[in-house]
C-alpha positions in Angstrom: -97.0 161.9 50.7 -97.8 160.9 54.2 -100.5 163.8 55.8 -98.5 165.8 58.4 -100.2 165.4 62.3 -101.1 167.7 64.6 -101.9 167.2 68.0 -104.1 169.6 70.3 -104.5 169.5 74.0 -107.9 170.9 75.9 -110.5 170.4 72.6 -113.3 171.9 74.2 -116.3 173.5 72.4 -114.8 176.6 71.2 -111.1 176.9 70.3 -110.5 173.7 70.5 -112.7 172.0 68.8 -112.0 175.0 65.7 -108.6 174.1 65.7 -109.6 170.3 64.8 -111.3 171.5 62.1 -109.2 174.1 60.7 -106.2 171.7 60.8 -108.5 168.6 59.3 -109.8 170.9 56.5 -105.9 171.9 55.8 -105.2 168.0 55.3 -103.5 167.3 58.6 -104.3 164.2 60.6 -105.7 165.0 63.8 -104.7 164.1 66.9 -107.0 165.6 69.6 -106.9 165.4 73.8 -109.4 166.3 76.2 -110.5 164.7 79.1 -114.1 164.3 77.9 -114.8 161.7 76.3 -118.0 162.1 74.5 -116.4 165.8 72.9 -113.8 163.8 71.2 -116.4 161.1 70.1 -118.3 163.5 68.7 -115.5 165.7 66.6 -114.0 161.8 65.4 -117.4 161.4 64.1 -117.6 164.5 62.3 -114.0 165.0 61.0 -112.7 161.7 59.5 -109.3 162.4 59.4 -109.2 163.0 63.5 -108.7 161.0 66.4 -109.5 161.4 69.9 -107.3 160.4 72.9 -108.9 160.9 76.5 -105.8 162.7 78.5 -105.2 164.7 81.6 -102.1 167.1 80.5 -101.4 167.6 84.3 -100.6 164.4 84.4 -97.0 163.2 82.6 -97.9 159.6 82.2 -101.1 160.1 80.5 -99.3 162.3 78.3 -96.7 159.6 77.4 -99.4 157.3 77.0 -101.4 159.1 74.9 -98.1 160.6 72.8 -97.5 156.7 72.3 -100.5 156.1 70.7 -101.0 159.2 68.6 -97.2 158.0 67.4 -98.7 154.8 66.8 -101.9 155.8 65.2 -100.8 158.5 63.3 -97.4 159.6 63.6 -95.2 161.7 65.4 -96.6 165.2 65.2 -95.5 167.8 63.4 -97.2 170.5 65.5 -98.4 170.7 68.7 -100.8 173.5 69.7 -101.2 173.4 73.6 -104.7 174.8 74.5 -106.1 173.1 77.8 -106.2 175.8 80.2 -107.1 175.8 84.3 -108.2 178.8 85.7 -110.2 180.5 88.5 -111.1 183.7 89.9 -110.2 185.2 93.1 -108.0 187.5 94.5 -104.4 186.3 96.5 -106.5 185.9 99.6 -109.7 184.2 98.5 -108.6 181.3 95.9 -107.5 177.9 97.3 -103.9 177.3 97.2 -104.7 174.0 95.6 -106.4 175.1 92.9 -103.7 178.1 92.0 -101.5 174.8 91.9 -103.7 172.9 90.1 -104.0 175.4 87.1 -100.2 175.8 87.3 -100.2 171.7 86.7 -102.5 172.1 83.3 -101.3 175.6 81.8 -97.3 175.4 82.4 -96.6 171.6 83.4 -98.5 170.3 80.7 -96.8 172.5 78.3 -93.3 170.9 79.7 -94.5 167.3 79.2 -96.1 167.8 75.9 -92.9 169.8 75.0 -90.5 167.0 76.6 -92.2 164.3 74.6 -92.4 165.6 71.2 -89.4 168.3 71.0 -86.8 165.7 70.7 -88.3 163.8 66.9 -89.0 167.7 66.2 -85.2 168.5 66.8 -84.2 165.3 64.9 -86.4 165.8 61.5 -85.0 169.9 61.7 -88.5 170.7 61.7 -92.0 171.2 63.6 -93.5 173.7 65.9 -95.3 174.5 69.4 -98.3 176.8 69.5 -99.4 177.5 73.2 -102.4 179.5 73.6 -103.1 182.2 76.4 -104.7 185.4 77.0 -104.2 188.6 78.7 -103.3 187.2 82.1 -100.0 186.0 80.9 -98.7 189.8 80.7 -100.5 191.3 83.4 -101.9 190.0 86.7 -105.2 191.7 88.3 -106.3 191.6 91.7 -109.4 188.9 90.5 -107.3 187.0 88.6 -104.9 185.6 91.5 -105.6 182.0 90.7 -104.9 182.2 87.4 -102.2 184.8 85.8 -99.6 183.7 87.4 -100.0 180.3 85.7 -100.4 182.0 82.2 -97.2 184.1 83.0 -95.0 181.3 84.1 -96.9 179.6 80.4 -95.5 182.6 78.4 -92.0 182.7 80.0 -91.9 178.9 79.4 -92.5 179.1 75.7 -89.9 181.7 75.1 -87.3 179.5 76.8 -88.2 176.8 74.6 -88.3 178.9 71.2 -85.2 180.8 72.0 -83.7 176.9 72.5 -85.5 175.3 69.7 -85.4 178.1 67.3 -82.2 177.1 66.0 -82.5 173.6 66.0 -85.5 174.4 63.2 -88.4 174.0 65.7 -90.5 176.9 65.7 -92.4 177.6 69.1 -94.7 180.7 69.3 -97.4 182.1 72.0 -100.3 183.7 71.3 -102.1 186.2 73.9 -106.3 186.2 72.9 -106.9 189.6 74.3 -110.8 189.3 74.2 -113.7 187.0 75.1 -114.3 184.0 72.7 -117.8 183.9 71.5 -119.5 180.6 73.0 -122.5 179.7 74.4 -122.0 180.8 78.2 -120.1 184.1 77.1 -123.3 185.4 75.3 -125.4 184.4 78.1 -123.2 186.3 80.4 -123.0 189.6 78.0 -126.2 189.3 76.4 -125.9 193.1 75.7 -122.9 193.1 73.7 -123.1 193.4 69.8 -121.1 190.0 67.8 -118.1 192.0 67.3 -117.3 191.9 70.8 -116.5 188.7 70.9 -113.5 187.0 69.0 -114.7 183.8 66.8 -112.6 180.6 67.6 -112.1 180.0 63.9 -110.4 183.0 63.4 -108.4 182.3 66.3 -107.8 179.0 64.7 -106.9 180.6 61.0 -104.3 182.5 62.8 -102.9 179.7 64.3 -102.8 177.6 61.0 -100.7 181.3 59.5 -98.6 180.9 62.3 -97.7 177.1 61.8 -97.2 177.8 58.1 -94.4 180.9 58.8 -91.3 180.7 56.6 -88.7 180.3 58.6 -87.5 183.7 57.6 -90.2 185.3 59.3 -91.1 183.2 62.6 -93.7 185.1 65.2 -93.1 184.2 68.7 -95.3 186.6 70.7 -98.6 187.4 68.8 -101.6 189.3 70.1 -105.0 189.1 68.9 -108.1 191.1 69.9 -111.6 192.4 68.5 -111.2 196.2 67.2 -113.3 197.7 69.8 -110.9 196.3 72.6 -109.8 198.3 75.3 -106.3 197.8 75.9 
């Protein structure tokens, strides 16, 4: 049988790379979307069944071009994980409105563009899945997150609208809220005094998304929240 295809947007050094490794190890052919050609090349070298495509998901023309290349090279994705993220800190008076708009284009419009491009083939096949990775800003707007939270909240609501539309057609849509600090080099430097279990491991996030993507139709999740055991919420 032909191996299924998983497309991952926003393949960075943390969750995106962990997702690529998890699904490659699970037997998928993995399409990697990122703006960094260097990172794509490194993962292609590491994972024999992965192929990188330089793409800015805020640009529908770039998404269409990358999608056509993925379909040509690997086939139509059975799973799309929208992990690309645009973020910024600041109150509503401090943020640059253009930055907020840019983040909206990446976080929300990027999901829309990917869904409009790949959902029709999934519906025709009667199966498939979309998973969007989010965070606590999708659920609440803290003062200093005005340049970011509105875009993640919109992303979550768009995913819910997609789930209600696509679910009855056999396509699973889920939204994963990561209420945690992801274990990365820069986060370790920012919180050097924190113990290991303060940080959520990218591989653990990838494992949960693997689980979500393979749930039976009789028990699909939509809103999934992940947090370390000691997280205050």
